[in-house]
C-alpha positions in Angstrom: 0.0 0.0 0.0 1.4 3.4 -1.0 1.9 6.2 1.4 -0.2 9.2 0.2 2.0 12.0 1.5 5.0 12.7 3.7 6.6 15.9 4.8 10.4 16.4 5.1 11.9 19.4 6.8 15.2 20.3 8.4 15.6 19.0 11.9 18.5 18.4 14.3 19.6 15.8 16.7 20.6 16.9 20.2 23.2 15.1 22.3 23.7 14.8 26.0 26.4 17.4 26.1 24.0 19.9 24.6 25.5 19.9 21.1 23.3 19.6 18.0 23.8 18.2 14.6 21.5 19.1 11.7 19.8 16.2 10.0 19.8 17.0 6.3 16.5 16.8 4.4 18.1 14.9 1.5 19.7 12.4 3.7 16.4 11.8 5.5 14.6 11.2 2.2 17.3 9.0 0.6 17.4 6.8 3.7 13.7 6.5 4.1 12.6 3.0 3.1 9.1 4.3 2.4 10.3 6.9 -0.2 9.4 4.6 -3.1 5.8 4.4 -1.8 5.2 8.1 -1.4 2.9 9.8 -3.9 2.8 13.3 -2.5 6.0 14.9 -1.4 6.0 17.9 1.0 9.2 19.9 1.5 9.3 22.1 4.6 11.9 24.4 6.0 15.3 23.7 4.5 17.4 26.3 6.3 17.3 27.9 9.8 19.4 30.7 8.6 17.5 32.1 5.6 19.5 30.1 3.1 18.2 29.1 -0.3 17.3 25.5 -1.4 19.8 25.2 -4.3 21.9 22.5 -2.6 18.8 20.5 -1.8 17.6 20.7 -5.4 21.0 19.8 -6.7 21.1 16.8 -4.5 17.6 15.6 -5.5 18.5 16.1 -9.2 21.6 13.9 -8.7 19.3 11.2 -7.3 16.4 12.0 -9.7 15.6 8.3 -10.2 14.5 8.2 -6.5 11.8 10.9 -7.2 10.6 10.1 -10.7 7.4 8.5 -9.3 6.2 11.5 -7.4 2.8 12.7 -8.4 2.3 15.7 -6.0 4.9 18.2 -4.7 4.4 21.0 -2.2 7.7 22.9 -2.2 8.1 25.3 0.7 5.5 24.2 3.3 7.0 26.8 5.8 4.9 28.6 8.4 5.5 32.1 9.6 7.2 30.9 12.8 9.9 29.4 10.6 10.0 32.2 8.0 7.8 35.0 6.7 6.8 34.2 3.1 8.8 37.1 1.7 11.9 35.7 3.3 11.7 32.3 1.8 14.7 31.9 -0.6 14.0 29.6 -3.6 16.0 28.6 -6.6 15.4 27.3 -10.1 13.2 24.3 -9.6 13.1 23.5 -13.4 15.7 20.7 -13.3 14.0 19.0 -10.4 10.5 19.2 -12.0 12.0 17.8 -15.2 13.0 14.7 -13.2 9.4 14.2 -12.0 7.6 13.2 -15.3 4.6 11.8 -13.3 4.0 15.1 -11.5 0.3 16.1 -11.5 0.0 18.6 -8.6 2.5 21.3 -7.9 2.3 23.8 -5.1 5.1 26.3 -4.3 5.3 28.8 -1.4 7.8 31.7 -1.7 9.2 33.1 -4.8 12.5 34.8 -4.1 14.9 33.5 -6.8 12.2 31.1 -8.0 12.2 29.5 -11.5 10.0 26.7 -12.7 11.4 26.3 -16.2 9.7 26.9 -19.5 8.9 23.5 -21.0 6.0 21.1 -21.6 4.5 19.3 -18.6 1.6 17.3 -20.1 0.8 15.4 -16.9 0.4 18.5 -14.7 -3.2 19.0 -13.5 -2.8 21.6 -10.8 -0.4 24.5 -10.2 -0.5 26.9 -7.3 2.2 29.5 -6.5 1.8 31.4 -3.2 3.7 34.7 -2.8 3.6 38.1 -1.3 5.1 39.4 -4.5 5.2 37.4 -7.7 8.2 38.1 -9.9 7.5 38.9 -13.6 10.0 36.1 -14.5 7.8 33.5 -12.8 4.7 34.8 -14.6 6.6 34.4 -17.8 7.7 30.9 -16.8 4.0 29.9 -16.6 3.1 31.8 -19.8 5.9 30.2 -21.8 5.3 26.7 -20.6 2.9 24.2 -22.1 0.4 22.7 -19.6 -2.2 21.3 -22.0 -4.0 19.3 -19.3 -3.9 21.8 -16.5 -7.3 22.0 -14.7 -6.5 24.3 -11.8 -4.2 27.4 -11.7 -3.8 29.8 -8.8 -1.3 32.6 -8.7 -0.8 35.0 -5.8 0.1 38.4 -7.2 1.2 40.3 -4.1 2.8 43.8 -4.1 5.9 45.4 -5.4 7.4 46.0 -2.0 7.7 42.2 -1.6 8.7 41.1 -5.1 5.9 41.8 -7.7 7.7 43.6 -10.4 5.4 43.0 -13.3 2.0 44.5 -14.4 -1.5 43.1 -14.1 -1.7 43.2 -18.0 1.1 40.6 -18.0 -1.4 38.0 -16.8 -3.6 38.5 -19.9 -2.2 35.5 -21.9 -3.3 33.2 -19.1 -7.0 34.0 -19.7 -7.1 31.8 -22.9 -9.0 28.7 -23.7 -6.5 27.9 -26.4 -3.6 27.9 -23.9 -5.6 26.0 -21.2 -8.3 24.0 -22.9 -9.1 21.9 -19.8 -8.8 24.6 -17.1 -11.9 24.7 -14.9 -10.4 26.6 -11.9 -8.6 29.9 -12.4 -7.4 32.1 -9.5 -5.5 35.3 -10.0 -5.6 36.3 -6.4 -4.0 38.5 -3.6 -3.7 41.5 -5.9 -3.9 45.2 -5.4 -5.6 45.5 -8.8 -8.2 42.8 -8.0 -11.0 44.9 -9.7 -9.1 44.9 -12.9 -8.7 41.2 -12.7 -12.5 40.8 -12.6 -12.6 42.7 -15.9 -10.0 40.3 -17.3 -12.2 37.4 -16.4 -15.2 39.0 -18.1 -13.3 39.8 -21.2 -11.8 36.2 -21.5 -12.9 33.6 -24.0 -12.1 31.1 -21.2 -14.9 32.1 -18.9 -17.6 29.7 -20.4 -15.4 26.7 -19.5 -14.6 27.7 -16.0 -16.4 26.3 -12.9 -14.6 28.4 -10.3 -13.5 32.0 -10.6 -11.1 32.8 -7.7 -10.6 36.5 -7.1 -10.0 36.1 -3.3 -7.4 37.6 -1.0 -7.0 40.9 -2.8 -8.2 44.5 -2.9 -11.6 43.7 -4.3 -13.9 46.7 -4.0 -17.5 47.6 -4.9 -16.2 48.5 -8.4 -15.3 44.9 -9.0 -18.5 43.7 -7.4 -20.6 45.9 -9.7 -18.8 44.5 -12.7 -20.1 41.0 -11.7 -23.6 42.4 -11.2 -23.5 44.0 -14.6 -22.5 40.8 -16.4 -24.7 38.1 -14.9 -25.2 36.3 -18.2 -21.4 35.8 -18.4 -21.0 34.4 -14.9 -24.2 32.4 -14.3 -22.7 29.1 -15.4 -20.0 29.2 -12.8 -20.3 27.0 -9.7 -18.4 29.3 -7.4 -17.0 32.8 -7.3 -14.5 32.9 -4.4 -14.2 36.5 -3.1 -13.0 35.7 0.5 -11.0 38.6 2.0 -12.3 41.6 0.2 -13.0 45.3 0.6 -16.7 45.1 -0.4 -19.3 47.2 1.4 -22.1 45.4 3.3 -24.6 46.5 0.7 -22.6 45.2 -2.1 -22.0 41.8 -0.4 -25.8 41.5 0.1 -26.3 42.1 -3.7 -23.7 39.6 -4.7 -25.2 36.9 -2.5 -28.3 37.2 -4.7 -26.5 36.2 -7.8 -27.5 33.0 -9.5 -24.2 31.4 -8.6 -22.6 30.5 -5.3 -20.4 33.2 -3.9 -18.1 33.5 -0.9 -17.9 37.1 0.2 -16.7 36.4 3.8 -13.7 38.0 5.6 -14.6 41.6 4.5 -12.1 44.2 5.5 -12.9 47.9 6.2 -12.7 50.0 3.1 -10.0 52.7 3.4 -9.0 55.1 0.6 -5.6 55.6 2.2 -4.6 52.0 3.0 -5.8 48.7 1.5 -3.6 45.7 1.1 -3.8 42.1 -0.2 -4.0 39.4 2.4 -0.5 38.1 1.9 2.5 40.4 1.6 5.4 40.1 3.9 
């Protein structure tokens, strides 16, 4: 019987004299007799000193035959007590992902120094990148890659102070049924320009094939809410519009709840002309 998922993170062994020795993540994985049975691999904190994960990736690539069977990967399952998301140092994961041809689900947290490669991954079904500031280069990695069977895509945009150095218009090529013919869940979330993203959904030829429109975690205001109310015919086939964490007024939330589609407008923040922020930044 296969093990569904297992998490590996940096730990240490403490001796009687008070000394400690780090137990390397790669060593733990390579010496784990259950590794061949694991379907879902979760990688936690790889450095207690804000180091990047390049050595870990290099080691895994050198032993890529040990990981070729992996179907799901969560890279960077690191909580705020270990590191703020904006402090997580990544590296180019492309060579590692190339060594996982069976990979169906990929989730990455943290984007400093991140690359995912620009190639074809026909088996990939789900991609989620969580960030307080998504670099333009990572957006381009997604745009320039070929994911013909992708069903779910979630990208956290963030803000420029924590790494977002692109523009909202840069996401436009992702709203294409030609690029993602099987996509049913699209989330461009955690953005300052969340109202503009609503318009991008409405202008997209992909909208009729979607089941879930995810516009959560960002600065969604009554302007974006009104766009949805004004285009009921375009959105009524959706199963869910996720708007959790928003800056919608109570009146607007009441109107949106009457739409002929399930909506989640919970976690409303107080509207403030001077200061409004996405949910995840630092």
